[in-house]
N, C-alpha and C positions, 0 to 999 in steps of 0.2 A: 420582507424576508431578508435574513442576514446573508451576507456574502461569505462564501467559503474561503478559508485562508489558503494560501499557496501550499502550505505544508499538507493540509488535508487533501487538496487537489492532487498533489504528488502521490500521496498514499493511495488515493482512489485510482490513479493511473497505474500504479504498481499492482493494485488488486485486480485491475482489468487484465493486465498481462498475466498475472497468476492464473486467473480463470481461463484465459485463452490457451495458455500453455498446458494446462491440465485438462483441456477439452471438456470444460463444464459449460452448460448452456447459459447459466446465470452467474453473476458475482455473488458468492455466498458470504455469510458473516466471517467464516474462517479466512476467505480471501482478503477481506478487509483487514483482518488482524495481520495477515502476511504483509499486506501493503504498508501498514503502520510500522512493522518491524523492519521493513526494507529501508525506511528513512535513515537508518544508521549508515547506509552506504552512500547517501546523497548529501552528507553534511558539509562537504568542503565547498568553499565559495566558487571555485572554478566549475565544478559539476553543476551547481545551482545556476550559474551564469549560462552554461551550455544548454540548460533546460529552459532558458528564457526568463529567469527571475531577475528583475531589476536589482542592481547592486544595493540600493537603499533597503530592499526587503530581506536581503541575506541574513542579517542578524536576527530578524523576527522569526524566520523559518528555522534557523539554527537553534534559537531559544525554544521553540515549540518542540522540535525533535529531541533536544537535549532533556527537556522535562520528561518526555515519555521514556526515553532511555534510562534516565535516573530512577524513574518509578519501577521499571522492569528490574533494574539492577538491585534496587532496595528489596525487591521480592525474590532476589537470586534467580532471575529468569534471564537467560541469554537470548537476545532477539533472534540470532541466526539459528540457534537450536530449536526455539519455538517455531520458527518459520519452517524448518525442515520437518519437524514432527507433524505440523499441520498439513504440509504437502503429502507426507506419507499417509496420514489418516484420510485425506480427501481422495487420494488415488486419481486414476484416470476416469474422467467423467464420461468418456466415450461419445461425446457429442461432436459430430462433424459439421462445423459451422460453414455455411455457404460463404463464399468470398464476399467481403464487403458488409456482411451482416454485423450490426452493432451488438455489443454485449451490455445487458442491463442488469441492475441489481435485482436479486430475488426479493419476494415480499418480506422474507425474514430479515434481510439486510437493510430494508427500508424503515424498519421499526426503530 
């Protein structure tokens, strides 16, 4: 099995936060997209260091995120606008998560 890159791990953590804040029971595909678009806010070396990324890995993560952001830009998609539109479309999931309960990916987001 291949190991997940730190950039993808960061995006998954951001997706988890998105799902929790929106009170959804599961991490949905749209939450994953929100997590990927959130990488734009995590590109500076200091932030990555605060998140526990070894300094030697910083350029790798920055390159991954930059590729994604350039792809979105080429499609004239602003990551922040996309994230806000997805949040609005998802709305409040209404799930009251018991304290300490983990959030898992939905079957659709595992495909």
